[in-house]
N, C-alpha and C positions, 0 to 999 in steps of 0.2 A: 804191508808196507802201501799200498794202496788204498785201503779202508783208513789208515791213521793221516795220509797225507791230504786225504779228500774232505778229512775231517777239519784238520788243522791247520793244512797245507805244510811244505816241506821243511820250511822254516822252523815253524814251529813243534813237530813232531819229534821225540824221543826215539832212543831204540826200545826206553822201557814201554813208551805206547807200541812202537813196532811188535815186540815182542807178547805186549797183551792182547795186540788183536790176533797175532799166529798162531798164539796159544804154546809158544814154546819158550825154553829158557835165555836167557842172556847168552850162557853158555855153549849153546848150540846157534843162536845167531852169530855169534863171533866165530864159530867152526867154519862157517858158509860166508861171511862177509866181515871184512876189515872196518866197516863202518855203514851210516847212512848211506850215504852217496853209492858206494859200492851195491847196495842193495837195489836201490831206486833202478842205478843202472842194468842190474839183472832183471828185474821188471821188468821193465821200458824195453830189453832185448825179448825176452821170453813173450810178451803181451806183442810187440812189433812181428815178431818170426811166426807168432800164432796165427796173425792177420794173414800173413806172407803166405801162410800154408794153404788158408780160406781159397786166397786168390787164386796161388797154382793151383788147385784142385779144380778150378773151372775152365782151364785152358784145355784146348781140344783143336789137336795138330790138323784136324781135317777141315776145320775151319777157317775164314779170311782171318790176318792177322785184326781186321777192323773188327768182325766181330768177338774174338778171342779179346782184343782189349776191352770192348765194353762188358763184356759179360763179367770179364777178372775183376773190371774198376766196381761194376757195382757190387758183385758181392765182399770186395775189400769195403766198401762203404757200408755197405748193411753191418757187417764184422765191428766196424769203429764206431757207429752207432748204437750198437748193441749194450755197450757198456757205457754210459756218459761219463761217472766216477771214473772209470779207469782212463778214458780218453783224455780227460782234464789234465789229470795226473801225468799223463805220458806226454801231451803236448805241450803242456804250461810248466811244470815242476824239473821238467827234463832241461831247460833252460838255464835254471836257477845253478846247474852244478857248474857252469863255467866248462872250464876246457875237457872236461871227462865227459861232460854231458854233450857238448857239439859232437865229439869224437862217437860216442855212442848213434847220435841220430845220424851221424853223415854215414856209419857203416849200413845202417836199417836204409836211408835214402840209396845207396849203392846197392844195395842189394832189389830194392823196388827198380830201378834204375836197370837194374842189369837181368831183371825178368822180362822189362818192356823191351830192350834190345832183345834179348834172345825170343819173343814172340815177334816181333816187327821183320828183325832182318834174317828170318828164317823162310819169310816169302823168295818165293824162287826168281823173283826178277832181280834179287840183291841184297846188296846194304842201302836202307831207305833213311837210318837214324845212327847219327853219330853220338859216341857217349856223350859228351859235353851236352849237346839236346836234349840228351834223354835226361839228363841232371838237370835241366831244366824246367823240362815239364814238371817233374817230381818235385821241384821246388813252386811252381805255381799250383799247383794240387794242393799242397802244405799248407800253401795260404789261404786256399779256399774253405782248409779244413779249419786253420786257426781262424776265418772268419766266422765261421757258423760258432764254433767253441765262443767266441766274443759274442755274438750277437745272441744265444742263448736258445740256439737252434738244431742242436746236436743230432735232433730225428729229423732236419732234412738233410743232413748229410747224403743219404743214397741220392737227392735230388741234381747232386754236382755229378753224376754219371755224364749228363749229356753236355757238359760244359767241359769235363776235364777229357772227352771222347775226342770234340770237335776242337781241342786243343792239340791234342795227338795229332787227330788228322792235317791240322793247318801246317803243324811242325812238320811232319812228315812230308806235305804236301808238294 
């Protein structure tokens, strides 16, 4: 799906294109997916949850929440930047699916916000970040990533770390 959408865009990609790239039969495709939209959502969620696993793997509760957040952001952004074709597909094409794509995006954003809440609010001083503010931060970070994609600066995404960490510190502030 990612290669087909990267080459032709989601609207122009057909099931035939997808199965050719995947080297599977149409029958196999339809055993797993009801159509292209469901396949794109599955790709989006699998790739996003993979990036979240990278983010989570950097967490070290023995460090301050500030250090954990900055290290996790750096690892997450490096993971995103490592596959420019997939990144463009996921951040741009998922929006073309309408409500199902937005729902998938919302689920992933909520998972990112939940990780942030867990790390920051595990601080001994108590709750420092409200759930709605965590989602605001996630939205802001997503806009920075979209800006880098639009400016054809995907390799520069890891440099967003300092800005994103400053945003989180200011919101928690």
